[in-house]
C-alpha positions in Angstrom: 25.1 14.2 39.5 23.3 11.0 38.7 23.3 9.9 35.1 21.4 7.0 33.5 21.8 6.0 29.9 18.9 4.8 27.9 19.3 1.3 26.5 18.2 0.5 23.0 14.4 0.0 22.8 14.0 0.5 26.6 10.7 2.1 27.7 10.9 5.5 29.4 9.1 4.2 32.5 11.9 1.7 33.1 14.6 4.3 32.6 12.8 6.6 35.1 12.5 3.7 37.6 16.2 3.0 37.3 17.0 6.7 37.8 14.7 6.9 40.9 16.3 3.8 42.4 19.8 5.2 41.8 18.9 8.6 43.3 17.3 6.9 46.3 20.4 4.8 46.8 22.7 7.9 46.7 20.4 9.8 49.0 19.9 12.7 46.6 16.1 13.1 47.2 16.5 12.9 50.9 19.1 15.6 50.9 17.0 17.8 48.7 14.0 17.5 51.0 16.3 18.4 54.0 17.7 21.5 52.3 14.3 22.8 51.3 14.2 25.0 54.4 17.1 26.4 56.4 18.0 24.5 59.5 20.1 26.0 62.2 23.4 24.2 63.0 22.2 23.4 66.5 19.1 21.8 65.1 21.2 19.7 62.8 23.4 18.5 65.7 20.3 17.7 67.8 18.7 15.7 65.0 22.0 13.8 64.4 22.4 13.0 68.0 18.8 11.7 68.3 19.4 9.5 65.3 22.5 7.9 66.7 20.7 6.8 69.9 
């Protein structure tokens, strides 16, 4: 789980930007979007093999 600590006198927008960058770097949002709908294991394998080529 991603955790960001607010620094003293730091605007909320900047904290949210840091959180978004950290989650993007970890791939959290991408994984969340992929898990939104069930994907059969054969479809996962097909997608992975397409990406490797």
